[in-house]
N, C-alpha and C positions, 0 to 999 in steps of 0.2 A: 872823557870829560876832564876838563882842566881842574886839578886838585887845589888850585889856588882860589877858586871861585868861592865866595862867601855863601854860607847856607842861607836859603831863603826860607820864608815862612808864608803861610796863607793857604786858603783853599782855593783850587782852580777846578772848575766844572768844565769837562771836555764833552762836546756833543757832536757825534760823528757816527754815521751808520756803517763805516769800514773798520772791522776790528783790527787790521794791521795799523791803521793810523792811530786808533786808540792806544794800542800797545806801545808804539814808539813814543807818542807824547807822554803817556802816563809814565813810562819808565824814565824818560829823560827829565821830566819835571819832579819826580819823586826822588831821583838821584841827587838833586840839588836841594832837596829838602821841603818842597811843596807837599801839601796834602792834596790828593787828587780824587775827584769823584767823576764817574763817566755815565754817559747816557747815550744810548744808540737811537733814540727818537726824540722828538720835541715834547711828546707826552710824557716820556720818562723824565726829561729834563725839568718840566714843570713839577713833577712829583719830588724830585731832588731839592728843588728851590722851596718847596713847602717845609721840608725838614730842616734845611740849613741854607743861609745866603752865602754863596761863594764871594771871594774877592774879585774873581775874574772868570768870565765865561768865554771859552773858545769854541766856536761853532763852525761847522763846515757849511759853505755856502752851496746852494743848489747849482748844478751845471746848467749853464745857458745853451 
């Protein structure tokens, strides 16, 4: 990761059913300063939203 990047702030909710994707995204975003919440299903994502509204939601799209 480029050390010259400015630290970021905000909460990002990642919704994905693949643990490897969650790991890579959450580690990368955390490394630059974002708070990260994860959910492995839509139902869990909705429960996360009840607790706190994120600034951004990243969601995996279903395979076609």
